[in-house]
C-alpha positions in Angstrom: -119.5 -42.7 -84.2 -116.4 -40.7 -83.4 -113.8 -40.8 -86.0 -110.6 -42.7 -84.6 -108.7 -42.8 -87.7 -104.9 -42.5 -87.9 -105.4 -39.1 -89.4 -107.3 -37.8 -86.7 -105.2 -39.3 -84.0 -102.3 -37.4 -85.7 -104.2 -34.2 -85.9 -105.1 -34.5 -82.3 -101.5 -35.2 -81.3 -100.3 -32.0 -83.1 -103.0 -29.9 -81.3 -101.9 -31.3 -78.0 -98.3 -30.2 -78.9 -99.4 -26.7 -79.9 -101.4 -26.5 -76.6 -98.5 -27.7 -74.4 -96.1 -25.5 -76.2 -98.3 -22.5 -75.6 -98.5 -21.9 -79.4 -101.5 -19.9 -80.6 -104.3 -22.1 -81.9 -105.8 -21.5 -85.4 -109.3 -21.5 -83.8 -110.9 -22.7 -80.6 -111.0 -26.2 -79.7 -113.6 -28.1 -77.5 -112.7 -31.4 -76.0 -115.0 -33.9 -74.2 -113.1 -36.0 -71.7 -115.2 -39.1 -71.0 -115.2 -42.7 -69.8 -117.0 -45.6 -71.4 -118.0 -46.8 -67.9 -119.6 -43.6 -67.0 -123.3 -43.5 -67.4 -123.5 -39.7 -67.5 -120.9 -39.6 -70.2 -123.1 -41.3 -73.0 -125.6 -38.3 -72.7 -122.6 -35.9 -72.5 -121.3 -37.4 -75.8 -124.6 -37.1 -77.3 -124.9 -33.3 -76.1 -121.4 -32.6 -77.3 -122.1 -34.0 -80.9 -125.4 -32.1 -81.0 -123.7 -28.8 -80.2 -121.1 -29.3 -82.8 -123.9 -30.0 -85.3 -126.1 -26.9 -84.1 -123.5 -24.5 -86.2 -120.4 -24.6 -84.3 -118.4 -27.1 -86.2 -117.5 -24.3 -88.7 -116.0 -22.2 -86.0 -114.5 -24.6 -83.4 -112.8 -28.1 -83.6 -114.4 -30.9 -81.5 -112.8 -33.8 -80.1 -113.8 -36.6 -77.8 -111.2 -38.4 -75.8 -111.4 -41.2 -73.2 -110.1 -40.0 -69.9 -107.2 -42.7 -69.8 -105.8 -41.4 -73.0 -106.4 -37.8 -72.0 -104.4 -38.5 -68.6 -101.6 -40.0 -70.6 -101.2 -36.9 -72.7 -100.8 -34.7 -69.5 -102.7 -32.0 -71.3 -104.5 -30.7 -68.2 -103.8 -32.1 -64.8 -106.8 -30.3 -63.3 -109.2 -32.9 -65.1 -109.9 -35.5 -62.5 -113.5 -36.3 -63.2 -115.6 -37.3 -66.2 -117.5 -36.0 -68.1 -115.4 -32.7 -68.5 -115.7 -30.3 -71.3 -112.7 -28.2 -72.1 -112.7 -25.1 -74.3 -109.3 -23.7 -75.5 -109.9 -20.3 -77.0 -107.6 -18.7 -79.4 -104.9 -17.9 -76.7 -104.9 -21.5 -75.6 -106.1 -21.0 -72.1 -108.6 -23.7 -71.1 -112.1 -23.2 -69.6 -113.2 -26.4 -67.7 -117.0 -27.3 -67.5 -117.6 -30.2 -65.3 -120.8 -32.4 -65.3 -123.0 -34.2 -67.8 -124.5 -30.9 -69.1 -123.2 -29.2 -72.1 -125.2 -26.2 -71.4 -122.4 -24.1 -69.8 -120.2 -24.8 -72.8 -123.0 -23.9 -75.1 -123.6 -20.5 -73.2 -119.8 -19.7 -73.7 -119.9 -20.6 -77.4 -123.1 -18.4 -77.7 -121.1 -15.4 -76.1 -118.1 -16.0 -78.3 -119.8 -16.5 -81.6 -123.0 -14.5 -81.5 -123.3 -14.8 -85.3 -124.0 -18.6 -85.1 -127.8 -19.2 -86.0 -128.8 -22.5 -84.0 -130.4 -25.1 -86.0 -132.2 -27.2 -83.5 -131.8 -31.0 -83.9 -135.0 -32.8 -83.6 -135.2 -35.6 -81.0 -134.6 -39.2 -82.2 
């Protein structure tokens, strides 16, 4: 279950302000934009969580946000479909990955962090 606490919401709001202000980020940020009415988004959310659990949580901040809330923030007007994965590298420039598969995001993270050793998550 995703953490929707007030503290996490405040943390995400501060992150959005840094990105919008073109302020350098402390570390990369991965965001999954989803919709609860999107059948493919359920699988995308599971893949996104698994990716964080495979060893990247120590290197990258991971957030999941509904499309309606994301659109209201006006963080990236190019995001028009769900699921969409975003990766904000240290300079704050987004990379967009469209579609249900987290594999393109994973490949980018492998290139960015070659020292991460994958710990495969067994199927449920």
